[in-house]
C-alpha positions in Angstrom: 55.3 255.3 95.0 53.3 253.2 92.5 54.5 255.6 89.7 58.1 255.0 90.7 57.5 251.2 90.8 55.9 251.4 87.4 58.9 253.4 86.0 61.4 250.9 87.3 59.4 248.1 85.9 59.2 249.8 82.5 63.0 250.3 82.6 63.7 246.7 83.4 61.3 245.4 80.6 62.9 247.9 78.1 66.4 246.6 79.2 65.5 243.1 78.6 64.1 244.0 75.1 67.3 245.8 74.2 69.4 242.9 75.4 67.3 240.5 73.4 67.5 242.6 70.2 71.3 243.0 70.6 71.7 239.3 71.0 69.8 238.6 67.8 72.0 241.1 66.1 75.1 239.4 67.3 76.1 242.4 69.6 77.1 242.3 73.2 74.4 243.5 75.6 76.9 246.0 77.2 76.8 247.9 74.0 73.6 249.7 74.9 74.2 253.1 76.7 77.8 253.5 75.6 78.7 257.0 74.8 81.1 258.5 72.2 82.4 261.8 71.1 82.2 262.7 67.4 85.7 263.6 66.7 89.2 263.5 68.3 92.1 264.3 66.1 94.6 264.3 68.8 93.2 263.2 72.0 90.3 260.9 71.1 89.7 258.4 68.3 86.3 258.3 66.6 84.8 255.0 67.1 82.1 253.2 65.2 78.8 253.0 67.2 78.3 249.6 68.9 74.5 250.1 68.7 73.1 251.0 65.3 69.8 252.8 65.1 68.9 250.4 62.2 68.8 247.7 64.9 67.1 249.6 67.7 64.9 252.3 66.0 61.7 252.1 68.1 63.0 250.4 71.1 65.4 253.2 71.9 63.3 256.2 70.8 59.9 255.0 72.2 60.5 256.2 75.9 61.8 259.5 74.6 58.7 259.8 72.4 56.4 259.0 75.3 58.2 261.7 77.4 57.8 264.3 74.5 54.1 263.6 74.2 53.7 264.0 78.0 55.5 267.3 77.9 53.3 268.4 74.9 50.2 267.6 76.7 51.3 269.4 79.8 52.0 272.6 77.9 48.5 272.3 76.2 46.9 271.8 79.6 48.7 274.8 81.2 47.6 276.9 78.2 43.9 276.1 78.9 44.3 276.4 82.6 45.7 279.8 82.1 42.9 280.7 79.7 40.3 279.6 82.1 41.8 281.5 85.0 42.4 284.7 82.9 39.8 286.8 84.9 41.6 286.0 88.1 45.2 286.7 87.2 44.3 289.6 85.0 42.3 291.3 87.7 43.3 295.0 87.9 44.9 295.1 84.4 43.2 297.7 82.3 41.7 296.7 78.9 43.7 297.1 75.8 42.7 299.5 73.0 43.3 296.6 70.6 40.4 294.2 70.9 42.3 291.0 70.2 44.6 291.7 73.1 41.7 291.3 75.5 41.3 287.7 74.4 41.9 285.1 77.2 43.7 282.9 74.7 46.0 285.7 73.5 46.8 286.6 77.1 47.4 283.0 78.2 49.8 282.4 75.3 51.8 285.5 76.2 52.1 284.4 79.9 52.9 280.8 79.2 55.4 281.8 76.6 57.2 284.0 79.2 57.1 281.2 81.8 58.5 278.7 79.3 61.2 281.1 78.2 62.4 281.7 81.7 62.6 278.0 82.5 64.5 277.0 79.3 66.9 280.1 79.5 67.9 279.2 83.1 69.1 275.8 81.8 70.5 276.8 78.3 72.3 280.1 78.9 74.9 278.9 81.5 75.4 275.8 79.4 76.0 277.9 76.2 78.6 280.0 77.9 80.4 277.2 79.3 80.5 275.5 75.9 81.6 278.8 74.2 84.7 279.0 76.3 85.5 275.3 76.5 89.1 274.3 76.3 88.4 271.5 74.0 85.8 273.3 72.1 85.8 271.2 69.0 85.4 267.9 70.8 82.8 269.2 73.3 80.7 271.4 71.1 80.1 268.5 68.6 80.0 265.5 71.0 76.9 263.2 70.8 75.6 260.4 72.9 73.5 257.3 72.4 72.1 257.6 75.9 68.9 259.2 74.6 67.0 259.3 77.8 69.2 262.1 79.4 72.0 262.7 76.8 74.7 261.8 79.4 78.1 263.1 78.3 80.6 260.8 76.6 82.9 259.0 78.8 85.9 261.0 77.5 84.4 264.3 78.5 82.3 263.1 81.6 82.9 266.5 83.3 80.4 268.0 80.8 77.6 265.5 82.0 75.6 268.2 83.9 75.8 270.7 80.9 74.7 267.9 78.5 71.7 266.9 80.6 70.6 270.5 81.2 70.6 271.1 77.4 68.7 267.8 76.9 65.9 268.9 79.3 65.7 272.3 77.9 65.6 271.0 74.3 62.8 268.7 75.2 60.8 271.4 76.9 61.5 273.8 74.0 60.6 271.5 71.3 57.4 270.2 72.9 56.3 273.8 73.8 56.7 274.8 70.2 54.8 271.6 69.0 52.0 272.5 71.6 51.9 276.1 70.3 51.3 274.7 66.8 48.3 272.9 68.0 46.5 275.5 70.2 47.5 278.8 68.5 46.1 278.1 65.0 42.8 277.0 66.7 42.5 280.5 68.1 44.1 282.6 65.4 47.2 283.5 67.4 49.9 283.0 64.8 50.7 284.0 61.2 52.5 282.3 58.3 55.9 283.6 59.4 55.6 282.2 62.8 54.3 279.0 61.2 57.6 278.8 59.3 59.6 279.5 62.4 57.9 276.8 64.3 58.3 274.2 61.6 62.0 274.8 61.4 62.5 274.8 65.1 60.4 271.7 65.7 62.4 269.9 63.1 65.7 271.0 64.5 64.8 270.5 68.1 63.4 266.9 67.4 66.4 265.8 65.3 69.0 267.4 67.8 67.2 266.0 70.9 66.5 262.7 69.2 70.1 262.1 68.4 71.6 263.8 71.5 74.0 265.8 69.4 75.2 269.4 68.8 75.0 270.7 72.4 76.5 274.2 71.5 74.1 274.8 68.7 71.1 273.5 70.7 72.0 275.8 73.7 72.4 278.8 71.3 68.9 278.1 69.8 67.2 277.6 73.1 69.0 280.7 74.6 67.3 283.0 72.1 64.3 282.7 74.4 66.1 285.1 76.9 64.4 288.0 75.0 60.9 286.5 75.0 59.7 287.6 78.5 60.5 291.2 77.8 58.8 291.0 74.4 55.8 289.5 75.8 55.5 292.1 78.6 55.8 294.8 75.9 53.2 293.2 73.5 50.7 292.5 76.5 50.9 296.1 78.0 51.7 298.5 75.2 48.1 299.5 74.5 46.9 299.5 78.2 47.3 303.2 79.0 50.0 305.7 79.9 50.6 304.0 83.4 52.5 301.2 81.6 54.4 303.5 79.4 57.7 303.6 81.2 57.8 300.0 82.1 56.9 299.1 78.4 59.6 301.3 77.1 62.2 299.7 79.5 61.0 296.2 78.4 61.4 297.3 74.7 65.0 298.3 75.3 65.9 295.3 77.1 64.2 293.1 74.5 66.2 294.8 71.7 69.4 294.3 73.4 68.7 290.6 74.2 67.4 290.1 70.6 70.6 291.6 69.2 72.9 289.6 71.5 71.3 286.2 71.5 69.2 285.9 68.4 71.4 288.0 66.0 74.8 287.6 67.5 75.2 284.3 69.2 72.7 282.3 67.2 74.3 283.4 63.8 77.7 282.7 65.3 76.6 279.2 66.3 75.2 278.7 62.9 78.4 279.9 61.1 80.4 277.5 63.4 78.3 274.6 62.6 78.7 275.2 58.8 82.6 275.5 59.4 82.6 272.3 61.3 80.4 270.5 58.7 82.9 271.5 55.8 85.7 270.5 58.1 84.5 266.9 58.2 82.9 266.9 61.7 80.0 264.5 62.0 76.8 265.5 63.7 76.1 261.9 64.7 77.5 258.5 63.5 73.9 257.5 63.2 72.7 260.2 60.9 72.9 259.8 57.1 74.5 262.7 55.1 71.2 263.8 53.6 69.7 264.3 57.1 72.8 266.4 58.1 72.2 268.7 55.2 68.4 269.0 56.1 69.6 269.8 59.6 71.9 272.4 58.4 69.3 274.0 56.3 66.7 273.9 59.2 69.1 275.6 61.6 70.0 278.0 59.0 66.4 278.9 58.2 65.8 279.7 61.8 68.9 282.0 61.9 67.6 283.7 58.6 64.1 284.3 60.1 65.8 286.2 63.0 67.7 288.4 60.5 64.3 288.9 58.6 62.6 290.2 61.7 65.5 292.3 62.9 64.7 295.5 60.7 61.1 295.4 61.9 62.1 294.9 65.5 64.4 297.9 65.2 61.8 300.1 63.7 59.1 299.1 66.3 61.4 299.7 69.3 62.6 303.0 67.9 59.1 304.1 67.3 58.2 303.6 70.9 61.2 305.5 72.0 61.1 308.4 69.6 57.5 308.9 69.1 56.2 309.4 72.6 52.8 308.0 72.9 52.5 307.9 69.2 50.7 305.4 67.0 53.2 302.7 66.0 53.7 301.8 62.2 51.0 299.8 60.6 51.6 296.1 60.9 54.4 296.8 63.5 52.5 295.1 66.4 51.9 291.9 64.4 55.5 291.7 63.2 56.8 292.3 66.7 54.5 289.7 68.2 55.8 287.1 65.9 59.5 287.7 66.8 59.6 285.0 69.4 
């Protein structure tokens, strides 16, 4: 109850601050929270934003930043809870022939990564499918909102509000999880340089997209790549723990390969190409974003897609080696490359 009262008080104080800043800027107080679509050649007319981020930079973004820090702290806390309880939840699981795979930190990262992947996939995959087949694809896919707390859909496409808010929540969870992984994994030697590049690109893309409440289709496509992660994590965690796991590990490998091909190579590449086409067609990502930031955003999204293409040959060889060489030793370096393909 006290937390709810505190939240209400914070919202009221924030509203008063926004109203005061708007008044000083000569703008009507009702400007805050209005929503707009990015483009409307026939049905909607693009309108200049009534609230400029030059006027309200920190006042608007501060609550979102606090929420992001809270999520990041939660992911880090969960990582160390799983690490501390590793002897309990791994009871009965045979030791791996690879020494580093018996580390409580390594195992905790695998399990937490799978939990995170399931949560964000449940939110993002249905949203991506709906946006892919939207009747007003151009308007819906590239809509944006100045309602940064929830990314509520623009008034003209209010029927997409549930989709927009689901993507916003998934985006916040995804970005903060990746940020948390950048904090804990290097401390315990769990990621390499290629995963570091992957994380930097996706943290930047996630922070910009979520911070501007824009590009719902591309955001959902990026997050939907996590569909393949639980199967990969199961494969990586159990592939060196004896013949008892062989059939299940091989099945997980096949499912991982299919989902990697569909979501990471197919749909993510498609969404990236669509974004470039829209950019050259004159579609704005957000009225609040300078041109140079849009270019950086395009390059970050493209870097993430390129990294999936870079991993694809290694993933193919690794999965094929498990299916063809029965019980055989995988190629040197294959395990590490496969682990990074998340």
